[in-house]
N, C-alpha and C positions, 0 to 999 in steps of 0.2 A: 504494500500500500504506500502510495506517496505520502510525504510528510504533511502536505496540505490537507489531505483527506483525514489523516489521524488527528491533526490539530482541530479540524472542523468537528469531528466526532467528540473530542474531549470538550470543546467549547459548548457544543449542544448538550452534552451530559451535565456540565456545570450549570448551564442556564436552567435545565430541567430541575436539578437539585435545588437551586435558589428559588425557583417558582414554588415548588412543593413546600420547602421550608418556610417561605414567606406566608403561604396559605395557613400552615399549622400555627405559626406565631400570631397571625391576624385573628384566627379563630379563638386562640387562648386569650388574646387581648379583649375581644368582644365579650367573651364569657366573664372575664374579670370585671369589665366595666358594668356589665349587666348585674352581676352579683353585688357590686358596690352600690349601684343605684337602688337595687331592691332593698338592701339592708338599711339604706338611709332614707327610704321613702321617696326616692326621686324617680323621674321617668327618663329612661334612656331614649333619646330622640333618634330617629332614623335607624335604630337598631344596628349600628355599625361604627367602625372606627376608620380614621384615615391616616395614612402614613405621613409623618412630619419629618422623618429623617432616619438614616441608617448609617452606622459606622462600625468598623471592626474593633473588638475589645477583648481582653483576656478575662476569663472568669477566675474564681478563687483558686481553682486547681491549675491555672495557667494555660488552659485550652483556649484557643482562639474562637470566639463566638461573634455573632452580629448583635449589636445593640440597636433595637428598633424603637423609635419614638412614634407614638400614635396619639391623635387628638380625637375627641368625641364631644358630642353636645348632649346636655341633659336639661331637664326643666324641674324646678322645685315648686312652681306654682301652676304649671300647666299651660301658661300663656307667655312664657319667656324662654330664652335660650342662654345657657351658660356653658362654658367650655371646661372640659376635663382632659386629663391626659393619662396615658399608660406608657411606662417604659419597660421593655422586655429585654432580657439578655438571654439569647437563645430562645428556649420555650418557657422560660421562667419570668414571672412578673417581678420586677425590681421595685417599681414605684407606681402607685396609682393615686392620682390627685383629682378630687372633685371640687377643688377650689375653696375659697372662703365663702361661707354662707352665714347669713345673719340668723342667729338664734337668740331668743330673748335674753338680753343683757350680756351676751358674749359672742365671740366669733371663733369658729372651729375650723381647723385645717385638717382634712382627711387624707 
């Protein structure tokens, strides 16, 4: 096989892996956002997350993973939109933020 064909197959395989890995990470981010909204009595709008960024990073064991940043929108009153975010390292949720919300006499960061 010529080198160009081998390189093309390797590139195609890498793109397929990236696509499937991204789908699994996105599904995990949607599930985490949904659970957080349900536990706080919020409504997850559009039932999805959107990619805000991707960068390579090492995990605690030193393995190279992709850190993915996702944004989502939720509503606390039913007629407004607020922004939340999820940060994933590989398939693991690192940070989930539903922002500052007004609670009687205090403000809470989740």
